N, C-alpha and C positions, 0 to 999 in steps of 0.2 A: 627598247632598244632590246635587241634580244642578250641573252645573257654570255657569258664569252663560253663557257663550256661546254652549251648548245653550238658556238659560232667554231669552237676543236674540233668537237665532234665530228659535226657535217661537215669541214675543211677533209674529215678522210672516207668520205662517202662520195661513190660517183651515180652521181642522180640521174646520170642521162638516157638509162632503158628503165620500163617496168618494176624492176626491181632494182633497189637502194644497192652497190653491192659497195661493202667494209673493203677499204682496200689498204687495212692498216694490220697488225698485225691480227694470226686465226690461229685455232689451236688444232691438233693434231686430229680431229674430228671434222675442220673445215669447220666454225664459229667462226666470227670475229669476236676477238678480246678486247677490253678495253677499262679502267681504271675507274669504279663506281664512287663517284667523292664522298656520298651518300654513304657508303657499307664502309669506304676505307679502306677499300680490297677490288681485288680484278674482278669482272660482271663477263658475263656476254652481252656485247654488243646488241643485239637485237632484244634483250631487256634492258638494258640500259636505257635503247630508245623508248619503245613501251610507259618505263617509268614516264618519262621525257613529258609524251608526248598523252598518255592517259589514266599518268599516277599511277602510285603503287599496285604490286601484284599482290593478292591475295593470299596468304598461304597454301600450302599444297597447290595450288595449279602451277601452271607453266607455260612458256610463251612460245604456242607452236606459230607454222609458217603455212601458210595456204598454197606459196607454191614452191618448196618443197626447199630453196635457193639459200645453205643453212649462213650463207655470209649476207642474205640479203636486211635489210635494214628498214625496207620500208613500212608503217606505223598500218597502211591500210594490207599488207600483208599477213599482218600477225592476227595472231585471236589467242585467247587464253584455254587451258584442257588441262584436264586429269593426266595422267603417265596412259590411264585406260583411254583415252579420248586420242592420244596421241599414237598408242599402239591401232587400234581401229583404225586410226587415218592412215598409216604406214599400211597395215595387211588390204586396207578398199584402194590403196592408190596401184598396187600391185611392191610393192618394196621388201615383205619380209623375202628375201631368200629362201630356197628350198633347205638349203644348209640348214639355216635358224630355226624353219619350225622343225628339223628331221629333231634337232640339239635342244638341250635345255630348256626349253618353254614344254615342248610337247610330252615331258618326263613330268610323268604325272605328284612327281615328290618335290618338281622344281615350284620354288616360292617366289620369287623375281623371273621375272618380264627381260628380250634385250632393251628396250629402254630401262629398267633396272638399273644394267650393269654399265649402257654407260653414262646414265646421270653417273651413276658410284665412279667412276672413269671420271670420268665431267670433274664431279665436285670435290675429288679426291688432288685430284690432278692440277687445280685450279685452289688449292688452299683451303677452300669454300670448309672443309669437315674433316674432321680426323677421323679415322679409319673404326675408331671407341664409336665415338659419335654415327657412320654413317650402317655400322650396326644393327643398334638404335635404334632406327629409323625403319633398318627394312627388316628386322626381327630375327635377323641370322647372326653366327658366332661375326667375330673379332679376326678371326684365322681366316672365315672363309671370303670377307673383305681383302684382305691381304692377300689371297690368293685368287679374287677378281683384278684386284688391279695391276698385278703382275704377271695376266694375263695364265698364270698355271691352270686356270677353267675360266668358263664359257669362253675360251679366244676362238671358237667361229665367230664371234659377237664383234663385227671391224667397225669400221667406218664404211658409210654412207649405204647403211643396212634400214636409219631412221630416217 
């Protein structure tokens, strides 16, 4: 018999097409969001379904979409990769806008990528990490994290670039 959590999860998914679309709450970036009972906090739906099907996500890896549909939770459309894998995938599929390529990353002094910026905003916005923790992880100052999450810096990085 299926676990009640799995049943509840899939009641919020439209499986009628190739992409299985999350029909419940989505964050500002268009990713499905659900409570991860194992972690005791909100998490991205595609990460939760990965863990249901394949097991824990190794540290420093992300769950990426082959289909590029942010609210797709079809496990066959997901794969594990690094931030660099995600950036390479974005560029290879032409999803990096001209504006994004001419700001930030092209600057020889930039420490962060557009993916890093989106991840910082996501983790902070979902309460997954404090600004101080993100600063340590990304080797930047907490004040820079603050400017990123408020949009005072890297404001050219918007939803849809990833």
